[in-house]
C-alpha positions in Angstrom: 9.9 -6.9 -8.9 11.8 -9.8 -10.3 9.6 -9.9 -13.3 10.2 -6.3 -14.0 14.1 -6.8 -13.6 13.9 -9.8 -16.0 11.8 -7.9 -18.5 14.2 -4.9 -18.4 17.2 -7.2 -18.8 15.6 -8.9 -21.8 14.6 -5.6 -23.4 18.1 -4.2 -23.0 19.7 -7.3 -24.3 17.4 -7.3 -27.4 18.1 -3.7 -28.0 21.7 -4.2 -28.0 21.9 -7.6 -29.8 18.8 -8.0 -32.0 17.8 -4.5 -33.1 20.8 -4.1 -35.4 20.0 -7.5 -37.0 16.6 -6.1 -38.2 18.5 -4.2 -40.9 19.9 -6.4 -43.6 21.9 -8.8 -41.8 23.6 -11.9 -42.8 25.4 -14.7 -40.7 29.0 -14.9 -41.6 30.9 -18.0 -41.1 34.6 -17.9 -40.7 36.4 -17.7 -44.1 33.4 -16.1 -45.9 34.0 -13.1 -48.0 31.8 -10.0 -47.5 30.8 -8.2 -50.8 27.5 -6.3 -49.7 26.9 -3.5 -47.3 25.0 -4.2 -44.0 25.5 -5.6 -40.6 27.3 -8.8 -40.3 27.1 -11.0 -37.3 29.4 -13.9 -36.6 27.4 -17.2 -36.5 27.9 -17.5 -32.7 26.4 -14.1 -32.0 23.4 -14.8 -34.3 22.7 -18.1 -32.6 23.0 -16.4 -29.1 20.6 -13.6 -30.4 18.1 -16.1 -31.6 18.2 -18.0 -28.3 17.8 -14.7 -26.5 14.8 -14.0 -28.7 13.3 -17.3 -27.9 13.9 -16.9 -24.2 12.2 -13.5 -24.5 9.3 -15.0 -26.2 9.1 -17.7 -23.5 9.3 -15.0 -20.8 6.5 -13.0 -22.4 4.4 -16.2 -22.5 5.2 -16.9 -18.8 4.3 -13.4 -17.8 1.0 -13.5 -19.7 0.3 -16.9 -18.0 1.1 -15.4 -14.7 -1.0 -12.3 -15.3 -3.9 -14.6 -16.2 -3.3 -16.7 -13.1 -3.0 -13.5 -11.1 -6.4 -12.2 -12.5 -8.0 -15.6 -11.7 -6.6 -15.5 -8.1 -7.8 -11.9 -7.8 -11.3 -13.0 -8.9 -11.3 -15.9 -6.3 -10.2 -13.3 -3.7 -13.0 -11.1 -4.6 -15.5 -14.1 -4.6 -14.2 -15.2 -1.1 -14.5 -11.7 0.3 -18.2 -11.7 -0.9 -18.7 -15.1 0.7 -17.0 -13.9 3.8 -19.3 -11.0 4.0 -22.4 -13.3 3.7 -20.6 -15.7 6.2 -20.4 -12.8 8.6 -24.1 -12.1 8.3 -24.8 -15.9 8.7 -22.5 -15.9 11.8 -24.4 -12.8 13.3 -27.7 -14.5 12.6 -26.5 -17.7 14.3 -25.2 -15.7 17.3 -28.7 -14.0 17.5 -30.3 -17.4 17.3 -28.1 -18.8 20.0 -28.7 -15.7 22.2 -32.5 -16.0 21.7 -32.3 -19.8 22.3 -30.4 -19.1 25.5 -32.9 -16.5 26.6 -35.8 -19.0 25.8 -34.2 -21.8 27.8 -33.6 -19.4 30.7 -37.2 -18.4 30.5 -38.4 -22.0 30.2 -36.1 -23.0 33.2 -37.6 -20.1 35.3 -41.2 -21.2 34.3 -40.3 -24.8 35.3 -38.9 -23.6 38.7 -42.1 -21.6 39.3 -44.2 -24.5 38.2 -42.3 -26.8 40.7 -42.7 -24.2 43.5 -46.3 -23.9 42.8 -46.7 -27.7 42.6 -44.9 -28.0 46.0 -47.1 -25.3 47.4 -50.3 -27.0 46.1 -49.1 -30.3 47.7 -48.4 -28.6 51.0 -51.9 -26.9 50.8 -53.6 -30.2 49.9 -51.8 -31.9 52.7 -52.9 -29.1 55.1 -56.4 -29.4 53.8 -56.4 -33.2 54.2 -55.2 -32.7 57.8 -57.9 -30.2 58.4 -60.5 -32.5 56.8 -59.3 -35.3 59.1 -59.4 -33.1 62.1 -62.9 -31.8 61.2 -64.2 -35.4 60.5 -62.9 -36.5 64.0 -64.6 -33.4 65.5 -67.8 -34.1 63.6 -67.6 -37.9 64.8 -67.0 -36.7 68.3 -69.9 -34.2 68.1 -72.2 -36.9 66.6 -71.3 -39.2 69.5 -72.1 -36.5 72.0 -75.3 -35.7 70.2 -76.3 -39.4 70.2 -75.4 -39.6 74.0 -77.1 -36.2 74.6 -80.2 -37.5 72.9 -80.1 -40.8 74.8 -79.4 -39.0 78.0 -82.1 -36.4 77.1 -84.6 -39.1 76.5 -83.7 -40.9 79.8 -83.8 -37.5 81.7 -87.1 -36.7 80.0 -88.5 -40.1 80.7 -87.2 -39.8 84.3 -88.8 -36.3 84.6 -92.0 -37.6 83.0 -92.2 -40.5 85.3 -91.3 -38.5 88.4 -93.5 -35.6 87.4 -96.3 -38.0 86.5 -96.0 -39.7 89.8 -95.9 -36.4 91.7 -99.2 -35.3 90.2 
């Protein structure tokens, strides 16, 4: 908005001060005599008009530089917008990866817990089996002892019966 106001002020000033100079103009110093027709400007006004023209050219150059800078910034904004779009996709992919990683870790934790439970159950079963084997071994030893004593007693009783039955005959 300021640029437009400055531009309009410069154009208006030039139209009032400089455009009449484009005809045949001559700078008149105090005491000069004027013999030809045309527009005559006092030296002070001519210098001011020239300075205004220089300022106008400077402003035009500044406006052109600002337009170029504005275009460069607009291009940068477009580039950043495109990069932001790709960054959004990358962020979405990272979120998906993190979600999948979290799910995988939860699944791994669940498997680990199940493994620990199965391991504990196997240990308990093995301990129970060991206790059962120990109990069965003791029973077998007990039965073997009974069998040995039964055999010995059977032999003694058989020999006794044989001796008594032999003698009774």
